[in-house]
C-alpha positions, 0 to 999 in steps of 0.5 A, a space after each residue: 715763621 710758620 712751619 710744620 713739615 712733620 704733618 706732610 713728611 714724605 707724602 703731601 696731602 695736595 689740595 684739589 686743583 680747582 683754582 683759577 690761574 693767577 693774575 697774569 701781568 705780562 706775556 713776552 713772546 720769543 723773537 722768532 720761530 725756533 728761538 727757544 726763548 726762555 730755555 734759561 731765565 734768571 732775575 738780574 739787578 736793575 739794569 736801567 736805574 728804574 728801581 725794578 729788577 729785570 729778567 735775563 732770558 736765553 734763546 739758544 735756538 735763535 738764528 739757526 741755533 747760534 743763540 742770543 740773550 735778551 734782558 726784559 724790563 721789569 718795569 714793562 712786566 709790571 706796567 706794560 709801559 716803556 721798552 719791553 727789551 732793554 738789551 740783547 746780545 746775539 754774538 757772531 758764533 757758529 750755527 748750533 752753538 746754542 749761546 744762551 742755553 744756560 745763564 748765571 749772575 756771577 757778580 762783579 767780575 770786572 771790578 766796575 761794581 756792576 754784575 756780570 753774567 756767564 752764558 752757556 754755549 754747549 754746542 760750541 765746536 773746538 776744531 774737530 771736537 763737535 759739541 765740546 762746549 763753552 761759556 762766555 762772560 758778558 760785561 754787565 756794564 758794556 754788554 760786551 762778550 769778553 771771553 770764550 772759555 771752551 773745552 776740547 773733549 768731543 760731545 761733553 756739552 760743557 756749558 749746559 748748566 751753570 751755577 755760582 758757588 761764592 768766593 771759594 778762593 777768597 780773591 773777591 770774585 765768585 767762582 762758577 760751577 759749569 756742567 758738562 753732562 754730554 754722552 762723551 766717553 768715558 766720563 761726564 764732569 763738572 768744573 769749578 772755574 776761578 771767578 777772577 779769570 772768567 773775563 780773559 779772552 779765549 782759553 781752554 777751561 783748564 786755564 781757569 779751572 779751580 778744580 773739577 770732578 768726573 763721574 766714571 761711566 757713560 750716560 749718567 748725565 752728571 751735571 745736567 743740573 746744578 745748584 750751589 752757594 750754600 754751606 750745608 754742614 756749617 764747616 765753612 766749605 761750600 757745597 754743590 748739589 748735582 743732578 745725575 738723571 742718567 744714573 742706573 743705580 740702585 733703582 734701575 735704568 735711568 732712575 737718577 740721583 742727586 749728589 752733594 759735593 763739597 769744595 775743599 782746599 788743602 795746603 800741600 808740602 810746598 804751601 800751595 792750596 790744592 782744591 778738590 771736589 769730594 762727594 759728601 752726600 747721595 740721594 739715589 732714586 729707587 724708581 726706574 726710569 724717572 730721571 731724578 736730578 734732571 732739575 735741582 735747586 737749593 736756596 731755602 730752609 724748609 724744615 726749620 733746622 737752619 740748613 738749606 734744603 734741596 729741590 729735585 725733579 724727576 720728570 719721567 716718574 711713572 704714575 702706576 703706568 708707563 706714562 712719564 707723569 713726573 714728580 718732585 722731592 724736597 730733600 733735607 740738606 742736613 740729612 743728605 749730608 749726614 746720610 741719615 734717612 728719611 731724606 724727604 721733607 716733601 714729595 710732590 706727585 703730579 696726581 692721576 692722569 687719564 690714559 689715552 682712549 685711542 691712538 689719536 689721544 696723546 700719552 699723558 707724559 706731563 713731565 712734572 719736575 722738568 724744572 724746579 725752583 727754590 723760589 723766594 718767599 711769595 706769600 710773606 710767611 718768611 719761608 721760600 716757596 717751591 715751583 715745579 713745572 710740567 711742560 707736557 700738561 695738555 687739555 682738549 682743544 677748544 674746537 679740535 685736537 689738543 692744547 699743549 699748555 704746560 703748567 706750573 704749580 706753586 707750593 708753600 715752603 712752610 707747609 708743603 701745600 699747593 698754593 695755586 697753579 698757572 697754565 699756559 695758553 694753547 701750545 705754550 708748553 709752560 714750565 720747562 724753565 722757571 725764573 721764580 721771584 722777580 721782586 715786588 713789581 706792582 707794589 702790593 708788598 708781595 713778589 711776582 714770579 716769572 715762568 717760561 715755555 721755551 717750546 711755545 708756538 706763540 710767536 712761531 714754532 718753538 719761539 718760546 715765551 716768558 709769563 709774569 704772574 701776581 700770586 694773589 688773589 688766591 682761592 680757597 680749596 677743600 681737602 681731607 674727609 669728614 666723618 660719617 655721623 650717626 645718621 649716615 650723613 657726612 658733614 662738609 665745608 663750603 665757602 663763599 667770598 675771598 679771605 682778605 686782610 682788608 676787604 669789607 666783604 665776608 668770607 663765609 666758611 659754612 658747615 653743612 649736613 650736621 645734626 640739628 640743634 647741636 653745638 659746634 665750633 670752627 677750629 683752625 691752625 696754619 698747617 694741614 694734618 691727617 691724624 685719627 681723631 674721635 673716630 674720624 680725621 683731624 685735618 688741622 695740625 696742632 696746636 689749633 685755635 677754637 672759635 666761639 661755640 655755635 648752635 647748628 639750628 635746623 629742624 626744631 624737632 626730631 633728628 636730621 642732618 639739617 644743622 649748619 654752621 656759619 663763620 665769617 673769617 674776615 671778621 675774625 681777621 679784621 678784629 685783630 684778636 689773632 695776630 697770626 692772621 695777616 696777609 699771606 698767612 696760610 690757614 686750615 679750618 675744620 668744623 667739630 660738633 656734638 653727635 650724642 649717638 656716635 661712639 665718640 659723641 662728636 662729629 667732624 667735617 672735612 676742611 678748608 685751606 686758604 691763604 689770606 689775600 692782601 
């Protein structure tokens, strides 16, 4: 397992994003205008016995906001063959109820060995209480809607977010965490509902509530996002990560924060178990207006300490201007629990944007971090990846106007490096929801992943869409800076071909503008760095591996920058001399050379980073 978080702690040296979109396997448009197909999307177990995982997709805007859910075939996503949609449910609810706004796989609630699904309906009105909200259990076997569990507080939007938190009360059923982040006075809440009671008809959520917690004050949006099912401190009690993007303290108005709550059971004097939710960790933003916690997720350990870490999005983060460019952070679960800074393992900034030139240009509000996903391992290195959506990404249109495409970036969980990014088509607004890994659909040994744009116009205005991608092939990129040599030249790396574990074609890494007739070599490791080294920058983390010494060639007399090096890295992969060079491995490589007139007598290029393709 390859990890080097220390090399990129807090700030990430992001690769240049001059990489093509990954292989698009399939695109599925929403069923109708305004459906917002893709507002929620989760991977679910094989629904029809064809040995493919499937995709459950919410369309809360369907039919005047009544809403629907659709199960999309994994086999169709992989091959294009067979039925696209395995089943759909559009219950007879009121306009504006938004059935399908949130989704969760709650395991087998009904006892038939088939997974069931909890669906959020935050626009549900209870009597005169507008938008009090509800959740409903869908039987995974019969696809019947079994229950309506509602709240009766006006405008709290119960059911806006859902997560499962394991079997807390040890009755054989998973409990569910439900957010109610609406602007109701005087508080917003999250609720833990008993899994065994989710299937029973119409009832107030108090009837199925295991416990709840409230955040005093209005506008905090406490529970706008949820992640759970992990034990961060090893005490046998499960925690819940809660996004609170409307929090005003301490960073300022709408700075936001992420809180960690623990579900605890205590036995009272009568022998009854009393369940409570206690705040056990806080990560507050220091950036006014960024709305940290609009999205949270947690499934993987990124820093190798054995504790699950937390991914949080801040989609309104400014980037040296008033524009809502956005960012995302990966927080150490252990350090947040212990309240021991620094909390950040990785920080992903969107990067630079071009401000509007005139009033006809849109503001570059990319909203990077509107959705985040702690994704399963996509490149086979044993560590999950991190997906971050930027639904506001746009480019100039082909003929006129602007193309609001949206973008999703895929970061390596083991190094924090940008592996690749995908962008939608015109008006797709891709990246406001992320399903993440949906299993190995094409049989290449690596999972595929799915992302959504619920406001895509591909099938009509705001119809929404889902797109499924294969990670490979991944293209190399250069990063870091070379050291100016004694003749004033800056050596640099170039490359040709594609790194591959099986290809017979070369992947050439070239060193250019080195001194002529000097020895040098290529060295590499599996993580980036940016450390002072011999008067320049060592771009490759330690420990590193040296390749054989080469001669730079070039002019046979005098001193010039005509020297160059060449190394076919695919030959090294194929030789088997380094067992770590397997398909999916991340590699960082840099050239070193002699420069007798330099104070350090050495020269350094910039570096190339790549993933070995299958």
